[in-house]
N, C-alpha and C positions, 0 to 999 in steps of 0.2 A: 187354312183356305187353299183352294186349288186355283192355280193360274194356268192360262194358256202358255205363257212364256216366262221363263226365269233367265235373267242375264247376269252372269257372274263377271264382275269387273265393270266399272263405270268410268273409265278413262275416255280418251278420244273416241274409240270405237264403240265401247259398251254403252256410253251415253247416247250415241246416235242410234244404236240398235234398239235400245229401250224406247226412245222417242218414236222411231219409225214403227216399232211393233204396236205401240199404243195407237198410232195414227192409222194403222191397218186394222184396227178393231180388236186387237188382242187384249185380254186382261193380262197385265205384265207386272213383274216385280224385278227390281235391280238390286244386286248385293255388291257392296264395295268394302274391301278390308280397311281402307283408310278413309279420310274425310273427303268431302266434296272438292273436286279440282285440286287434288294434292300435287306435290312436286317430287314424288318419290319414284315415278315411273318414266314414261316417255311422252307425256302430254303436257309439258310445261315449258316455260322459257319465253313467253311473251310474243314469239314470232315463229311462224312456219311458212315456208314458201309455197305459193300456189302457181303452177305453170302447166301448160298443156302440151308444149313441144317436148315430149317426155323421152329423154335420152335412154331411160331404163328399158323401154320397149314400146313400140307403137300400139300394141294391144291395149294399153291403158288409156289411150286418148278418148275413146267413147265414154269411158267411165268418168273421165275428167270433165267432159262436156256436161254430163248429168250432175256431177258434184258441184260445178259452178252454179247451175240452176238451183240446186238444193241449198247451197250456202245462202243465196239471195232470198230464197223462201224462208229460211230459218231467221234471217235478219228481219224480215217482215213480220213473222209470227211473234217474235220476241222483242222487237224494237231495239235490237242490239247491233251495233256496227261491228262486223267480224272480218270482212275482207277489204283490205286497203289496197287500192290500185297503185302500184309503183312501177310495173314492168319488171322484167328480169333481163339482166345483161349477162350473156354467156361468152366467156373468152377462153381461147386456147388455140393450139395448133389445129389445123383443119382435120388432121387424122386422129386427134385425141378422142378418147372415148366419149366425153361429154359433148364436145362440139359435133362430132360425126353423128352421134345418136340423136342429138337435138335436131339436126338437119333432116335425118332420116324420118323421124316422127312427123315433122312439119310437112315434108313432101308426101308421106303416106296418107295424111289426112287433110291436105290442102290448108294448112294453118298459116296465118300471116306471120312471117318472121323476117325482120329487117336486118340486112347485112350492113354494118357500119364500116365505112372506110376509115383509114387512119386520120384523114383530115376531119371527117365528121366526128370521130371519137375525140380529137383534140378540141373541137368546138364545143361538143356536149359536155365532156368530162376532162377538162384540161389537166387536172391533177393526177390522173391515172397513168401508170407506166405500162404501156403495151410493148411487148418484145417484138423483134423484127419478124419472127415467123408466126405470130399469133393473129387470129382474126376475131372479130367481135360480132355477135348476133344479139338482136334485141327483140324480145317478145313483149309487145305492148299490153296484150290481154293477159296479164299476170300480176301477181301481187303478194300480199302478206296477210296471213291469218293470225289472230290472237288465240292460242290454244286454250288458255284458261277460260277466256270469255266464251269460246266455242263450246267447251264442255259444259259450262254453266247454262248456256243457252239451250243446249239439247236437254239437259236435266230439267230446266224450267218448262220446256215444251212437253216433255214426257209427263211431268206432274200435272200440267194443265189438262192433259188428256186422260188423266185418271191412273197413270202408272204409279206404283208404290216403289219406294226406295228405302234401303237400309244401309247406313254407313257405319264404319268402325266394326264390322262383323265379317269374319271369314267363313267360307264354305269349308267344312272339315271333311266331308265325304258326300258322295252321291251313289245311289243305286237304282237300277231299273225296276219299275213296277208295271203292273198291268195298265195303269193309267198313263204313265210316262216315267217320271223320275221323282224320287224322294231325296231331298237335299237337306243334309244336316248342317246346322250353323254353329258357330263357336259360342253363341249365347245359350245353347241348349235347345233351341227351337228347331222345328222341322218344317220345311216348305215343300209343297208338291206342285209340279208343273208338267204339262203335257210335253213341252219342248224345252230342253236345256241348252243354253248358248254360253259357251266359254269364250270370253274376250279378255284374256288374262295378261296381255302385254308380256313383259319379261318373265312373268310367272307361268307362261305357256310352255316353257321348256320341258317340264316333266311329262306333260300330256302328250306332246308330239314325240318325244323320245321313247315313250312307251309303245308307240306305233312303228318304231324303227327309223324315225326321221330326226337326224341330228340337228340341234339348234345351238347357235353360238350367241351368247350375250356379250355385248361389248360396252365398256364404259366410254362415254363420249362427252367431252367438255365443251360447253358454250360459254363465250366470254364477251363482256361488254366493255368497250373503251370510250373514254371521253375524247372526242376529236378536237383538233385545232380548227377554228373557223367554222363556217357553215356550209362548206362544199358538200358535205355528206349527210345533210338533213333529209328527212323524208320528202320535202318539197323539191329538192334539187337532185336527188340521187336514187337509183333503182336498187332493188335486191340484185345479188350477183352470184355467179358460179365461175370459178377460175380453175381450169384444168391445165396447170402449168408444169412443164418438165422441171424436175428438181424439187418440187414441193413434196413433203412427206405424204400428202393425200390431197385430193381436190379441196379447194378453199371455197366456202360459201359464206354469205352474210347479208346483212340488212342495214338500211340507213338508220340514222338517229331520229327516233320518234319522240325524243325527250328524255330517254334514259340511256343513251349511248349507242354507238355503232356496235352491232353484234356480229361476231364471226366465230367460225368453227371449222375444223377439218372434217370432211365427210368420210365416215368410216375409218377413223384413226383412233385407236385406244386399246387398252388392255382388256383381254377377255376376263369376264367376271361372272357372277351370278346375281340374281335379284336380291338375295339375302346377304351377299358379301361385298357389294360394290363399295369402293373407297370414295367417299363423298368429299374428302379433304382436297383442296386445290393446292398444287405444288408449283412454285414459280418456275423452276427449271424444266420440269416435265410438261406442264400444262400451259403456261403462259408465254414463256420466252419464244418457243418456235412459232407460235401463232403471231406474236407481236412482230417478229422479224419478217415473216411472210407478208403480213399486212403492210409493213413499211415499204417493201419492195413493190407492192401492187397499188396501194392507196396511201401515199405519204401523208402523214399527219392524222390519219384516221385512228391510229392506236396510240395517241399521244399519252394518255394516262389511263391506267387500269381502274375500272369501277367495280366490276362484279363478275363472278363466274359460278357456274353450277354444273354438276354432273348429271347426265341423263343416260339412258340405255337404248342401244340398238338391239333388236332381236332378229338375228340373221337366220334365214333358211339356207339350205345348201346352194340354191340358185339365186338367192336374194330377191325372190318374188314372194308374194303373199300366199297365205293359206286361207281359203274360204271354202268349206266343204262339210259334208256330213261325216260323222264318225263311221268307219267301215263296218263296225259291229252294231251300231245303234243309230238308225236313221233319224231319230228325233233328237240326237245330240249334234249340235252344229259347232264346228271349230272355226275360230276366227283369230288369226294371229300371224306372227312372223313377218312383221311389216318392214323390217330390214332398213330402218332409218329413212324411209321415204313414203310412209303411209298416211300421215295425218291429213293431208289435203283431201284424201278420198273419204273421210269419215262419214259424211252424210249419205253418199251413194252406197258405201258398204253397209250402213245402217239399213238402207232401203233393200239391198240385195238379201241380207240376212233375214230381215223381217218378212220379205216375200217368201223365202224358203220356209220360214217357220210357220207362217200363217196360211199361205196359199199352196205350199208344196213345191213351188218352183219360182224362178225369177226371170224377168224379161231381159236381164243383162247377160252378156256373153262373158262367163267367168270360168269356163272349162280350163283355161290356162292357169288358173289359180287352184285347181283341185289337188287333192292328196295323191291321186293316181300317178302323177309324174314322179313321185318318190317311191310309192309302194310297189308299183310295177317293176321298178328297177331292182327291187329286192326279191324278185321272183314271184 
């Protein structure tokens, strides 16, 4: 059968692209090498932060406004609660990358951002340890997404709109045809599509490096702790970002929604590959530095270890996403390199890529995410 769109990879981004492609009227098929909502890539772990005061770059803020709308629409379409409002507390010295970037994005887009004085911090969060040179910012219009539920919701919506899905099957190769692309699969079948979309997560490395764009895959460990008391429950405590001098990397985390306080270092871990990642958790390497950092910031939050898992960050050279057409094949769309901060954008990225595939262009301003920023520098 011939399809308008074939999406390879059905994680956070691919599931959204498939759903949006079907929503835009395309006949679509999605191919996933593992099972539905698997935990072997970058779209698992029960929680992902959603925030609009985006320290990474103000250019992302319009996309986040649209993503917020689309998350709510997906909740309505599927009857699934996905985005839990908690607010996000950002703490660090005023000149730190995260604090300065958060304020810059809020100012550029007139976003509400509350500055909390030390007295107010003591009243709201008496257990926290704020250092003398640190300030606190609170974004009320922020919260937590459940990645596994979000992937399933997008897949359910895609299926309800007629998209086909195949799990446990690899794409072994593709080649250009007069119609579009012929896609060979590991079960011996062949699928044909007018537009091919690669949303491969950490498996994106080979594709981009073939274009001269270096990609770094990093092992990143997320840990859940059982806290003492109820100061850090979802009803009492926000998600947080801590950019503190002396930490091995910025610390981020989520309140206890019934399965422990979750915490991780942002962008700290060993370089690896999707096929070679070490999924074993080591006490000295993975747990103890995080536990000590948590104790210095949130006493009692990391009282007892509960669970940990490894995931992967897929870093581009500038740590911004890639959403673009292949330079040699206009109907091949590349979507990846989300650098540890992409999941919150999934529905709007789905919309962008579906518009590119179905309508030939997108309403969204995404030139800053194009391949040209890398390819031009190579001459």
